[in-house]
Biopython code that builds the backbone (N, CA, C, O; Angstrom):
import numpy as np
from Bio.PDB.StructureBuilder import StructureBuilder

atoms = [
    (1, "MET", "N", (-83.779, 73.148, 87.873)),
    (1, "MET", "CA", (-82.350, 74.215, 88.101)),
    (1, "MET", "C", (-82.015, 73.922, 89.612)),
    (1, "MET", "O", (-82.899, 73.652, 90.424)),
    (2, "ILE", "N", (-80.861, 73.985, 89.890)),
    (2, "ILE", "CA", (-80.057, 73.066, 91.244)),
    (2, "ILE", "C", (-80.068, 74.702, 92.046)),
    (2, "ILE", "O", (-79.957, 75.788, 91.476)),
    (3, "VAL", "N", (-80.191, 74.513, 93.122)),
    (3, "VAL", "CA", (-79.536, 75.745, 93.872)),
    (3, "VAL", "C", (-78.743, 75.490, 94.613)),
    (3, "VAL", "O", (-79.079, 74.711, 95.505)),
    (4, "ARG", "N", (-77.270, 76.031, 94.608)),
    (4, "ARG", "CA", (-76.350, 75.209, 95.466)),
    (4, "ARG", "C", (-75.415, 76.504, 96.490)),
    (4, "ARG", "O", (-74.432, 76.388, 97.223)),
    (5, "ALA", "N", (-76.276, 77.711, 96.104)),
    (5, "ALA", "CA", (-75.684, 78.878, 97.004)),
    (5, "ALA", "C", (-76.291, 78.713, 98.454)),
    (5, "ALA", "O", (-77.392, 78.180, 98.593)),
    (6, "LYS", "N", (-75.563, 79.176, 99.532)),
    (6, "LYS", "CA", (-76.030, 79.098, 100.872)),
    (6, "LYS", "C", (-77.248, 80.196, 101.033)),
    (6, "LYS", "O", (-78.277, 80.092, 101.701)),
    (7, "THR", "N", (-76.937, 80.939, 100.465)),
    (7, "THR", "CA", (-78.094, 82.591, 101.029)),
    (7, "THR", "C", (-78.175, 83.090, 99.670)),
    (7, "THR", "O", (-77.291, 82.998, 98.819)),
    (8, "PHE", "N", (-79.429, 83.680, 99.532)),
    (8, "PHE", "CA", (-80.090, 84.084, 98.510)),
    (8, "PHE", "C", (-78.956, 85.196, 98.036)),
    (8, "PHE", "O", (-78.987, 85.338, 96.813)),
    (9, "GLU", "N", (-78.072, 85.930, 98.621)),
    (9, "GLU", "CA", (-77.186, 86.964, 97.884)),
    (9, "GLU", "C", (-76.391, 86.695, 97.293)),
    (9, "GLU", "O", (-75.862, 87.381, 96.419)),
    (10, "ASN", "N", (-76.075, 85.464, 97.682)),
    (10, "ASN", "CA", (-74.539, 84.667, 97.054)),
    (10, "ASN", "C", (-75.512, 84.020, 95.798)),
    (10, "ASN", "O", (-74.928, 84.168, 94.725)),
    (11, "TRP", "N", (-76.812, 83.357, 95.647)),
    (11, "TRP", "CA", (-77.453, 83.180, 94.318)),
    (11, "TRP", "C", (-77.356, 84.138, 93.389)),
    (11, "TRP", "O", (-77.110, 84.003, 92.191)),
    (12, "MET", "N", (-77.589, 85.241, 94.079)),
    (12, "MET", "CA", (-77.919, 86.359, 93.276)),
    (12, "MET", "C", (-76.554, 86.845, 92.613)),
    (12, "MET", "O", (-76.607, 87.132, 91.417)),
    (13, "LYS", "N", (-75.404, 86.956, 93.241)),
    (13, "LYS", "CA", (-74.198, 87.591, 92.826)),
    (13, "LYS", "C", (-73.499, 86.362, 91.932)),
    (13, "LYS", "O", (-72.670, 86.674, 91.076)),
    (14, "ALA", "N", (-73.839, 85.008, 92.138)),
    (14, "ALA", "CA", (-73.525, 84.024, 91.249)),
    (14, "ALA", "C", (-74.175, 83.958, 89.889)),
    (14, "ALA", "O", (-73.471, 83.466, 89.007)),
    (15, "ASN", "N", (-75.243, 84.313, 89.593)),
    (15, "ASN", "CA", (-76.274, 84.419, 88.595)),
    (15, "ASN", "C", (-76.199, 85.745, 87.808)),
    (15, "ASN", "O", (-76.146, 85.720, 86.578)),
    (16, "PHE", "N", (-76.196, 86.784, 88.428)),
    (16, "PHE", "CA", (-76.180, 88.223, 87.687)),
    (16, "PHE", "C", (-75.152, 89.284, 87.576)),
    (16, "PHE", "O", (-74.426, 89.557, 88.531)),
    (17, "THR", "N", (-75.071, 89.894, 86.422)),
    (17, "THR", "CA", (-74.122, 90.713, 86.452)),
    (17, "THR", "C", (-74.714, 92.182, 87.174)),
    (17, "THR", "O", (-75.884, 92.433, 87.463)),
    (18, "ARG", "N", (-73.489, 93.060, 87.359)),
    (18, "ARG", "CA", (-74.105, 94.646, 88.025)),
    (18, "ARG", "C", (-74.774, 95.073, 87.121)),
    (18, "ARG", "O", (-75.646, 95.830, 87.546)),
    (19, "GLN", "N", (-74.785, 94.925, 85.868)),
    (19, "GLN", "CA", (-75.981, 95.545, 85.134)),
    (19, "GLN", "C", (-77.308, 94.843, 85.225)),
    (19, "GLN", "O", (-78.408, 95.392, 85.165)),
    (20, "ASP", "N", (-77.039, 93.424, 85.394)),
    (20, "ASP", "CA", (-78.831, 93.067, 85.614)),
    (20, "ASP", "C", (-79.093, 93.314, 86.922)),
    (20, "ASP", "O", (-80.290, 93.352, 87.206)),
    (21, "LEU", "N", (-78.013, 93.562, 88.144)),
    (21, "LEU", "CA", (-78.704, 93.944, 89.224)),
    (21, "LEU", "C", (-79.623, 95.348, 88.749)),
    (21, "LEU", "O", (-80.841, 95.527, 88.745)),
    (22, "LYS", "N", (-78.341, 96.359, 88.307)),
    (22, "LYS", "CA", (-79.153, 97.746, 88.031)),
    (22, "LYS", "C", (-80.377, 97.633, 87.444)),
    (22, "LYS", "O", (-81.252, 98.392, 87.862)),
    (23, "ASP", "N", (-80.702, 96.702, 86.388)),
    (23, "ASP", "CA", (-82.002, 96.750, 85.512)),
    (23, "ASP", "C", (-83.118, 96.224, 87.082)),
    (23, "ASP", "O", (-84.112, 96.842, 87.462)),
    (24, "MET", "N", (-82.623, 95.133, 87.629)),
    (24, "MET", "CA", (-83.409, 94.650, 88.728)),
    (24, "MET", "C", (-84.123, 96.160, 89.253)),
    (24, "MET", "O", (-85.188, 96.733, 89.024)),
    (25, "VAL", "N", (-83.167, 96.384, 89.903)),
    (25, "VAL", "CA", (-83.494, 97.641, 90.897)),
    (25, "VAL", "C", (-84.583, 98.771, 89.869)),
    (25, "VAL", "O", (-85.672, 99.116, 90.326)),
    (26, "THR", "N", (-84.153, 99.207, 88.603)),
    (26, "THR", "CA", (-84.587, 100.051, 88.054)),
    (26, "THR", "C", (-85.973, 99.845, 87.386)),
    (26, "THR", "O", (-86.869, 100.687, 87.444)),
    (27, "HIS", "N", (-86.068, 98.696, 86.769)),
    (27, "HIS", "CA", (-87.287, 98.111, 85.980)),
    (27, "HIS", "C", (-87.982, 97.034, 86.733)),
    (27, "HIS", "O", (-89.102, 96.762, 86.303)),
    (28, "GLY", "N", (-87.558, 96.353, 87.775)),
    (28, "GLY", "CA", (-88.203, 95.239, 88.415)),
    (28, "GLY", "C", (-87.908, 94.263, 87.846)),
    (28, "GLY", "O", (-87.310, 94.254, 86.769)),
    (29, "VAL", "N", (-88.397, 92.950, 88.676)),
    (29, "VAL", "CA", (-87.437, 91.738, 88.301)),
    (29, "VAL", "C", (-88.556, 91.307, 87.155)),
    (29, "VAL", "O", (-88.361, 90.439, 86.304)),
    (30, "SER", "N", (-89.606, 91.987, 87.284)),
    (30, "SER", "CA", (-90.833, 91.379, 86.489)),
    (30, "SER", "C", (-90.487, 91.394, 84.744)),
    (30, "SER", "O", (-90.847, 90.751, 83.758)),
    (31, "SER", "N", (-89.595, 92.506, 85.040)),
    (31, "SER", "CA", (-89.177, 92.293, 83.600)),
    (31, "SER", "C", (-88.410, 91.204, 82.823)),
    (31, "SER", "O", (-88.081, 91.374, 81.649)),
    (32, "GLY", "N", (-88.180, 90.257, 83.406)),
    (32, "GLY", "CA", (-87.577, 89.308, 83.130)),
    (32, "GLY", "C", (-86.169, 88.886, 83.151)),
    (32, "GLY", "O", (-85.374, 89.398, 82.363)),
    (33, "PHE", "N", (-85.774, 87.919, 84.062)),
    (33, "PHE", "CA", (-84.229, 87.618, 84.471)),
    (33, "PHE", "C", (-84.372, 86.169, 84.325)),
    (33, "PHE", "O", (-85.363, 85.522, 84.664)),
    (34, "CYS", "N", (-83.174, 85.657, 83.728)),
    (34, "CYS", "CA", (-83.123, 84.105, 83.762)),
    (34, "CYS", "C", (-83.158, 83.745, 85.270)),
    (34, "CYS", "O", (-82.775, 84.470, 86.188)),
    (35, "GLY", "N", (-83.663, 82.548, 85.362)),
    (35, "GLY", "CA", (-83.664, 82.080, 86.648)),
    (35, "GLY", "C", (-84.992, 82.907, 87.495)),
    (35, "GLY", "O", (-85.290, 82.655, 88.662)),
    (36, "LEU", "N", (-85.498, 83.644, 86.872)),
    (36, "LEU", "CA", (-86.770, 84.349, 88.016)),
    (36, "LEU", "C", (-87.699, 84.407, 86.999)),
    (36, "LEU", "O", (-88.558, 85.253, 87.246)),
    (37, "ILE", "N", (-87.871, 83.791, 85.871)),
    (37, "ILE", "CA", (-89.283, 83.563, 85.445)),
    (37, "ILE", "C", (-90.546, 82.881, 85.427)),
    (37, "ILE", "O", (-91.691, 83.330, 85.372)),
    (38, "TYR", "N", (-90.081, 81.631, 85.488)),
    (38, "TYR", "CA", (-91.229, 80.409, 85.448)),
    (38, "TYR", "C", (-91.447, 80.587, 86.893)),
    (38, "TYR", "O", (-90.745, 81.235, 87.670)),
    (39, "TYR", "N", (-92.528, 79.913, 87.145)),
    (39, "TYR", "CA", (-92.903, 79.588, 88.756)),
    (39, "TYR", "C", (-91.971, 78.227, 89.387)),
    (39, "TYR", "O", (-91.556, 78.073, 90.535)),
    (40, "THR", "N", (-91.840, 77.451, 88.356)),
    (40, "THR", "CA", (-90.997, 76.293, 89.044)),
    (40, "THR", "C", (-89.711, 76.471, 89.403)),
    (40, "THR", "O", (-89.126, 75.696, 90.161)),
    (41, "GLU", "N", (-89.066, 77.735, 88.767)),
    (41, "GLU", "CA", (-87.752, 78.237, 88.829)),
    (41, "GLU", "C", (-87.860, 79.206, 90.413)),
    (41, "GLU", "O", (-86.968, 79.179, 91.261)),
    (42, "THR", "N", (-88.975, 79.910, 90.523)),
    (42, "THR", "CA", (-88.995, 80.919, 91.753)),
    (42, "THR", "C", (-89.935, 80.063, 92.936)),
    (42, "THR", "O", (-90.147, 80.601, 94.023)),
    (43, "ALA", "N", (-90.289, 79.163, 92.735)),
    (43, "ALA", "CA", (-90.833, 78.018, 93.580)),
    (43, "ALA", "C", (-89.322, 77.185, 94.345)),
    (43, "ALA", "O", (-89.245, 76.941, 95.549)),
    (44, "LYS", "N", (-88.379, 76.901, 93.459)),
    (44, "LYS", "CA", (-87.392, 76.510, 94.119)),
    (44, "LYS", "C", (-86.513, 76.914, 94.865)),
    (44, "LYS", "O", (-85.868, 76.312, 95.724)),
    (45, "LEU", "N", (-86.476, 78.215, 94.449)),
    (45, "LEU", "CA", (-85.753, 79.369, 95.133)),
    (45, "LEU", "C", (-86.440, 79.808, 96.430)),
    (45, "LEU", "O", (-85.825, 80.091, 97.458)),
    (46, "TYR", "N", (-87.485, 79.832, 96.318)),
    (46, "TYR", "CA", (-88.647, 80.166, 97.500)),
    (46, "TYR", "C", (-88.557, 79.268, 98.763)),
    (46, "TYR", "O", (-88.626, 79.622, 99.940)),
    (47, "ASP", "N", (-88.367, 77.884, 98.189)),
    (47, "ASP", "CA", (-88.283, 76.589, 98.899)),
    (47, "ASP", "C", (-86.729, 76.453, 99.540)),
    (47, "ASP", "O", (-86.542, 75.698, 100.493)),
    (48, "LYS", "N", (-85.833, 77.091, 99.060)),
    (48, "LYS", "CA", (-84.454, 77.317, 99.550)),
    (48, "LYS", "C", (-84.292, 77.736, 100.522)),
    (48, "LYS", "O", (-83.781, 77.225, 101.519)),
    (49, "PHE", "N", (-84.872, 79.119, 100.295)),
    (49, "PHE", "CA", (-84.379, 80.120, 101.069)),
    (49, "PHE", "C", (-85.623, 80.958, 101.648)),
    (49, "PHE", "O", (-85.446, 82.167, 101.796)),
    (50, "SER", "N", (-86.823, 80.424, 101.975)),
    (50, "SER", "CA", (-88.028, 80.602, 102.818)),
    (50, "SER", "C", (-87.805, 81.728, 103.727)),
    (50, "SER", "O", (-88.189, 82.897, 103.756)),
    (51, "ASN", "N", (-86.788, 80.724, 104.722)),
    (51, "ASN", "CA", (-86.657, 81.317, 105.904)),
    (51, "ASN", "C", (-85.897, 82.708, 106.279)),
    (51, "ASN", "O", (-85.968, 83.381, 107.307)),
    (52, "GLU", "N", (-85.054, 82.929, 104.942)),
    (52, "GLU", "CA", (-84.283, 84.751, 104.644)),
    (52, "GLU", "C", (-85.593, 85.023, 104.210)),
    (52, "GLU", "O", (-86.283, 85.414, 105.151)),
    (53, "ILE", "N", (-86.234, 84.961, 103.075)),
    (53, "ILE", "CA", (-87.217, 85.916, 102.255)),
    (53, "ILE", "C", (-88.025, 86.090, 103.759)),
    (53, "ILE", "O", (-88.066, 87.288, 104.039)),
    (54, "TRP", "N", (-88.571, 85.383, 104.633)),
    (54, "TRP", "CA", (-89.454, 86.007, 105.738)),
    (54, "TRP", "C", (-89.040, 86.539, 106.716)),
    (54, "TRP", "O", (-89.950, 86.970, 107.424)),
    (55, "ASP", "N", (-87.306, 86.840, 107.372)),
    (55, "ASP", "CA", (-86.691, 87.431, 107.628)),
    (55, "ASP", "C", (-86.818, 88.628, 107.365)),
    (55, "ASP", "O", (-87.046, 89.546, 108.152)),
    (56, "ALA", "N", (-86.603, 88.686, 105.677)),
    (56, "ALA", "CA", (-86.140, 90.174, 104.961)),
    (56, "ALA", "C", (-87.553, 90.722, 105.309)),
    (56, "ALA", "O", (-87.504, 91.747, 105.989)),
    (57, "LEU", "N", (-88.712, 90.310, 105.023)),
    (57, "LEU", "CA", (-90.013, 90.552, 105.380)),
    (57, "LEU", "C", (-90.471, 91.173, 106.676)),
    (57, "LEU", "O", (-91.126, 92.204, 106.832)),
    (58, "TYR", "N", (-90.005, 90.355, 107.550)),
    (58, "TYR", "CA", (-90.188, 90.826, 108.784)),
    (58, "TYR", "C", (-89.478, 92.256, 109.089)),
    (58, "TYR", "O", (-90.044, 93.247, 109.551)),
    (59, "GLU", "N", (-88.140, 92.141, 108.733)),
    (59, "GLU", "CA", (-87.361, 93.201, 109.012)),
    (59, "GLU", "C", (-88.153, 94.441, 108.039)),
    (59, "GLU", "O", (-88.528, 95.341, 108.791)),
    (60, "ASP", "N", (-88.420, 94.656, 106.931)),
    (60, "ASP", "CA", (-88.661, 95.542, 106.336)),
    (60, "ASP", "C", (-90.325, 96.046, 106.885)),
    (60, "ASP", "O", (-90.750, 97.176, 107.128)),
    (61, "ALA", "N", (-90.927, 94.868, 106.944)),
    (61, "ALA", "CA", (-92.242, 95.538, 108.045)),
    (61, "ALA", "C", (-92.120, 96.469, 108.914)),
    (61, "ALA", "O", (-92.637, 97.583, 109.000)),
    (62, "GLN", "N", (-91.116, 95.702, 109.788)),
    (62, "GLN", "CA", (-90.900, 96.696, 111.239)),
    (62, "GLN", "C", (-90.686, 98.194, 111.018)),
    (62, "GLN", "O", (-91.192, 99.200, 111.514)),
    (63, "GLU", "N", (-89.427, 97.894, 109.775)),
    (63, "GLU", "CA", (-88.884, 99.175, 109.763)),
    (63, "GLU", "C", (-89.882, 100.114, 108.726)),
    (63, "GLU", "O", (-89.556, 101.199, 108.244)),
    (64, "SER", "N", (-91.099, 99.451, 108.527)),
    (64, "SER", "CA", (-91.933, 100.482, 107.456)),
    (64, "SER", "C", (-93.182, 100.800, 108.516)),
    (64, "SER", "O", (-94.203, 101.347, 108.100)),
    (65, "GLY", "N", (-93.030, 100.417, 109.922)),
    (65, "GLY", "CA", (-94.156, 100.861, 110.827)),
    (65, "GLY", "C", (-95.222, 99.715, 110.620)),
    (65, "GLY", "O", (-96.038, 99.827, 111.535)),
    (66, "TYR", "N", (-95.552, 98.662, 109.799)),
    (66, "TYR", "CA", (-96.416, 97.497, 109.806)),
    (66, "TYR", "C", (-96.233, 96.677, 111.325)),
    (66, "TYR", "O", (-95.227, 96.308, 111.931)),
    (67, "ASP", "N", (-97.657, 96.583, 111.621)),
    (67, "ASP", "CA", (-97.703, 95.567, 113.149)),
    (67, "ASP", "C", (-97.718, 94.117, 112.435)),
    (67, "ASP", "O", (-97.980, 93.304, 113.322)),
    (68, "SER", "N", (-97.590, 93.627, 111.516)),
    (68, "SER", "CA", (-98.249, 92.339, 110.630)),
    (68, "SER", "C", (-97.267, 92.371, 109.271)),
    (68, "SER", "O", (-97.208, 93.334, 108.507)),
    (69, "ILE", "N", (-96.574, 91.231, 109.136)),
    (69, "ILE", "CA", (-96.038, 90.937, 107.770)),
    (69, "ILE", "C", (-96.962, 90.914, 106.534)),
    (69, "ILE", "O", (-96.671, 91.404, 105.443)),
    (70, "LEU", "N", (-98.243, 90.209, 106.881)),
    (70, "LEU", "CA", (-98.984, 90.249, 106.052)),
    (70, "LEU", "C", (-99.630, 91.181, 105.419)),
    (70, "LEU", "O", (-99.971, 91.098, 104.239)),
    (71, "LYS", "N", (-99.863, 92.230, 106.240)),
    (71, "LYS", "CA", (-100.454, 93.667, 106.219)),
    (71, "LYS", "C", (-99.131, 94.473, 104.961)),
    (71, "LYS", "O", (-99.350, 95.083, 103.914)),
    (72, "PHE", "N", (-97.865, 94.147, 105.607)),
    (72, "PHE", "CA", (-96.927, 94.772, 104.669)),
    (72, "PHE", "C", (-96.787, 94.070, 103.142)),
    (72, "PHE", "O", (-96.493, 94.686, 102.118)),
    (73, "ILE", "N", (-97.011, 92.932, 103.223)),
    (73, "ILE", "CA", (-97.323, 92.068, 101.692)),
    (73, "ILE", "C", (-98.363, 92.703, 101.138)),
    (73, "ILE", "O", (-98.115, 93.146, 100.016)),
    (74, "ALA", "N", (-99.610, 92.928, 101.606)),
    (74, "ALA", "CA", (-100.793, 93.248, 100.886)),
    (74, "ALA", "C", (-100.605, 94.667, 100.518)),
    (74, "ALA", "O", (-100.891, 95.078, 99.393)),
    (75, "GLU", "N", (-100.194, 95.319, 101.325)),
    (75, "GLU", "CA", (-100.214, 96.935, 100.776)),
    (75, "GLU", "C", (-99.238, 97.254, 100.369)),
    (75, "GLU", "O", (-99.457, 98.285, 99.733)),
    (76, "PHE", "N", (-97.499, 96.835, 100.297)),
    (76, "PHE", "CA", (-96.585, 96.878, 99.898)),
    (76, "PHE", "C", (-96.449, 96.466, 98.752)),
    (76, "PHE", "O", (-96.178, 97.322, 97.909)),
    (77, "LEU", "N", (-96.562, 95.253, 98.369)),
    (77, "LEU", "CA", (-96.447, 94.211, 97.115)),
    (77, "LEU", "C", (-97.429, 94.429, 96.368)),
    (77, "LEU", "O", (-98.454, 94.935, 96.824)),
    (78, "ASN", "N", (-97.287, 94.047, 94.928)),
    (78, "ASN", "CA", (-98.234, 93.783, 94.212)),
    (78, "ASN", "C", (-99.046, 92.409, 94.322)),
    (78, "ASN", "O", (-98.778, 91.295, 93.873)),
    (79, "THR", "N", (-99.998, 92.813, 94.981)),
    (79, "THR", "CA", (-100.748, 91.387, 95.291)),
    (79, "THR", "C", (-102.157, 90.970, 94.405)),
    (79, "THR", "O", (-102.934, 90.053, 94.669)),
    (80, "ASP", "N", (-102.225, 91.876, 93.345)),
    (80, "ASP", "CA", (-103.441, 91.920, 92.766)),
    (80, "ASP", "C", (-103.402, 90.457, 91.649)),
    (80, "ASP", "O", (-104.450, 89.874, 91.371)),
    (81, "ASN", "N", (-102.498, 90.156, 91.279)),
    (81, "ASN", "CA", (-102.096, 88.517, 90.744)),
    (81, "ASN", "C", (-101.797, 87.679, 91.302)),
    (81, "ASN", "O", (-101.173, 86.762, 90.768)),
    (82, "VAL", "N", (-102.071, 87.672, 92.365)),
    (82, "VAL", "CA", (-101.644, 86.505, 93.432)),
    (82, "VAL", "C", (-102.760, 85.652, 93.847)),
    (82, "VAL", "O", (-103.372, 85.929, 94.878)),
    (83, "ALA", "N", (-103.170, 84.337, 92.922)),
    (83, "ALA", "CA", (-104.329, 83.285, 92.941)),
    (83, "ALA", "C", (-103.628, 82.067, 93.687)),
    (83, "ALA", "O", (-104.370, 81.521, 94.504)),
    (84, "ASP", "N", (-102.737, 81.691, 93.607)),
    (84, "ASP", "CA", (-102.571, 80.419, 94.161)),
    (84, "ASP", "C", (-101.072, 80.499, 94.858)),
    (84, "ASP", "O", (-100.429, 81.544, 94.960)),
    (85, "ASP", "N", (-100.608, 79.113, 95.349)),
    (85, "ASP", "CA", (-99.150, 79.280, 96.342)),
    (85, "ASP", "C", (-98.080, 79.455, 95.440)),
    (85, "ASP", "O", (-96.954, 79.682, 95.882)),
    (86, "GLY", "N", (-98.267, 79.388, 94.399)),
    (86, "GLY", "CA", (-96.883, 79.443, 92.855)),
    (86, "GLY", "C", (-96.892, 80.796, 92.941)),
    (86, "GLY", "O", (-95.813, 81.303, 93.245)),
    (87, "GLN", "N", (-97.913, 81.600, 92.736)),
    (87, "GLN", "CA", (-97.876, 82.859, 92.710)),
    (87, "GLN", "C", (-97.557, 83.792, 93.667)),
    (87, "GLN", "O", (-96.976, 84.859, 93.471)),
    (88, "PHE", "N", (-97.958, 83.352, 94.706)),
    (88, "PHE", "CA", (-97.294, 83.913, 96.004)),
    (88, "PHE", "C", (-95.977, 83.740, 96.091)),
    (88, "PHE", "O", (-95.304, 84.770, 96.133)),
    (89, "LYS", "N", (-95.425, 82.710, 96.131)),
    (89, "LYS", "CA", (-94.098, 82.184, 96.199)),
    (89, "LYS", "C", (-93.664, 83.409, 95.243)),
    (89, "LYS", "O", (-93.422, 84.470, 95.820)),
    (90, "ASN", "N", (-93.544, 83.372, 93.886)),
    (90, "ASN", "CA", (-92.980, 83.941, 92.858)),
    (90, "ASN", "C", (-93.075, 85.384, 93.332)),
    (90, "ASN", "O", (-92.014, 86.006, 93.288)),
    (91, "LEU", "N", (-94.360, 86.160, 93.867)),
    (91, "LEU", "CA", (-94.151, 87.459, 94.563)),
    (91, "LEU", "C", (-92.936, 87.757, 95.563)),
    (91, "LEU", "O", (-92.289, 88.802, 95.490)),
    (92, "LEU", "N", (-92.708, 86.853, 96.407)),
    (92, "LEU", "CA", (-91.836, 86.753, 97.547)),
    (92, "LEU", "C", (-90.345, 86.664, 97.082)),
    (92, "LEU", "O", (-89.422, 87.188, 97.705)),
    (93, "VAL", "N", (-90.203, 85.960, 95.943)),
    (93, "VAL", "CA", (-89.074, 85.666, 95.363)),
    (93, "VAL", "C", (-88.532, 86.858, 94.649)),
    (93, "VAL", "O", (-87.311, 87.009, 94.681)),
    (94, "TRP", "N", (-89.227, 87.683, 94.041)),
    (94, "TRP", "CA", (-89.159, 88.936, 93.217)),
    (94, "TRP", "C", (-88.902, 89.991, 94.126)),
    (94, "TRP", "O", (-88.016, 90.833, 93.980)),
    (95, "TYR", "N", (-89.927, 89.903, 95.335)),
    (95, "TYR", "CA", (-89.278, 90.936, 96.149)),
    (95, "TYR", "C", (-88.206, 90.651, 96.678)),
    (95, "TYR", "O", (-87.534, 91.683, 96.685)),
    (96, "MET", "N", (-87.626, 89.786, 97.154)),
    (96, "MET", "CA", (-86.309, 89.306, 97.707)),
    (96, "MET", "C", (-85.250, 89.801, 96.756)),
    (96, "MET", "O", (-84.290, 90.496, 97.086)),
    (97, "ALA", "N", (-85.591, 89.265, 95.235)),
    (97, "ALA", "CA", (-84.641, 89.625, 94.310)),
    (97, "ALA", "C", (-83.980, 91.045, 94.265)),
    (97, "ALA", "O", (-82.803, 91.407, 94.285)),
    (98, "GLU", "N", (-85.409, 91.849, 94.183)),
    (98, "GLU", "CA", (-85.139, 93.306, 94.189)),
    (98, "GLU", "C", (-84.442, 93.974, 95.363)),
    (98, "GLU", "O", (-83.568, 94.842, 95.360)),
    (99, "ARG", "N", (-84.944, 93.457, 96.195)),
    (99, "ARG", "CA", (-84.228, 93.993, 97.787)),
    (99, "ARG", "C", (-82.332, 93.514, 97.680)),
    (99, "ARG", "O", (-81.277, 94.037, 98.040)),
    (100, "THR", "N", (-82.638, 92.560, 97.149)),
    (100, "THR", "CA", (-81.056, 91.703, 97.417)),
    (100, "THR", "C", (-80.274, 92.825, 96.502)),
    (100, "THR", "O", (-79.289, 93.490, 96.825)),
    (101, "ALA", "N", (-81.048, 92.838, 95.194)),
    (101, "ALA", "CA", (-80.042, 93.470, 94.056)),
    (101, "ALA", "C", (-79.736, 94.757, 94.598)),
    (101, "ALA", "O", (-78.563, 95.114, 94.491)),
    (102, "GLN", "N", (-80.649, 95.632, 95.230)),
    (102, "GLN", "CA", (-80.538, 96.925, 95.659)),
    (102, "GLN", "C", (-79.445, 97.152, 96.761)),
    (102, "GLN", "O", (-78.790, 98.189, 96.874)),
    (103, "ALA", "N", (-79.332, 95.983, 97.599)),
    (103, "ALA", "CA", (-78.083, 95.717, 98.639)),
    (103, "ALA", "C", (-76.910, 95.567, 98.383)),
    (103, "ALA", "O", (-75.954, 96.137, 98.909)),
    (104, "ILE", "N", (-76.914, 94.631, 97.388)),
    (104, "ILE", "CA", (-75.637, 94.338, 96.621)),
    (104, "ILE", "C", (-75.018, 95.803, 96.007)),
    (104, "ILE", "O", (-73.939, 96.305, 96.319)),
    (105, "LEU", "N", (-75.790, 96.219, 95.261)),
    (105, "LEU", "CA", (-75.401, 97.671, 94.652)),
    (105, "LEU", "C", (-74.946, 98.486, 95.511)),
    (105, "LEU", "O", (-73.846, 98.999, 95.304)),
    (106, "GLY", "N", (-75.743, 98.820, 96.769)),
    (106, "GLY", "CA", (-75.625, 99.503, 97.825)),
    (106, "GLY", "C", (-74.023, 99.367, 98.254)),
    (106, "GLY", "O", (-73.179, 100.254, 98.131)),
    (107, "GLU", "N", (-73.827, 98.086, 98.765)),
    (107, "GLU", "CA", (-72.303, 97.604, 98.750)),
    (107, "GLU", "C", (-71.341, 98.215, 98.243)),
    (107, "GLU", "O", (-70.468, 98.941, 98.720)),
    (108, "ASP", "N", (-71.627, 97.777, 96.990)),
    (108, "ASP", "CA", (-70.252, 98.522, 96.177)),
    (108, "ASP", "C", (-70.015, 100.155, 95.759)),
    (108, "ASP", "O", (-69.093, 100.521, 95.030)),
    (109, "ASP", "N", (-70.853, 100.912, 96.259)),
    (109, "ASP", "CA", (-70.757, 102.337, 96.238)),
    (109, "ASP", "C", (-70.205, 102.771, 97.243)),
    (109, "ASP", "O", (-70.042, 103.983, 97.382)),
]
sb = StructureBuilder()
sb.init_structure("model")
sb.init_model(0)
sb.init_chain("A")
sb.init_seg("    ")
for serial, (resi, resn, name, xyz) in enumerate(atoms, 1):
    if name == "N":
        sb.init_residue(resn, " ", resi, " ")
    sb.init_atom(name, np.array(xyz, "f"), 0.0, 1.0, " ", f" {name:<3s}", serial, name[0])
structure = sb.get_structure()
């Protein structure tokens, strides 16, 4: 997979329909979406957009009253199945995908 988009939002807009975005928000990315299924895919997205992902995590942690991004991740995201770097990257990309899907849909309303 080659990621040419300059931002995660642009990647989402280029790869998913409005219905896909609604499904991500309603059912979660874990229900399976092309480009967000395999660790090899999500690792490439993480590597490309890691700064953007961490900026979003920081913003959400601050807005939720957490003094630490890692506390926010541990308490807000489902970290039960994270045992290695690939799974951690996957978790953060799924978080970003769901967050971005919600933001795109909010822009349209």
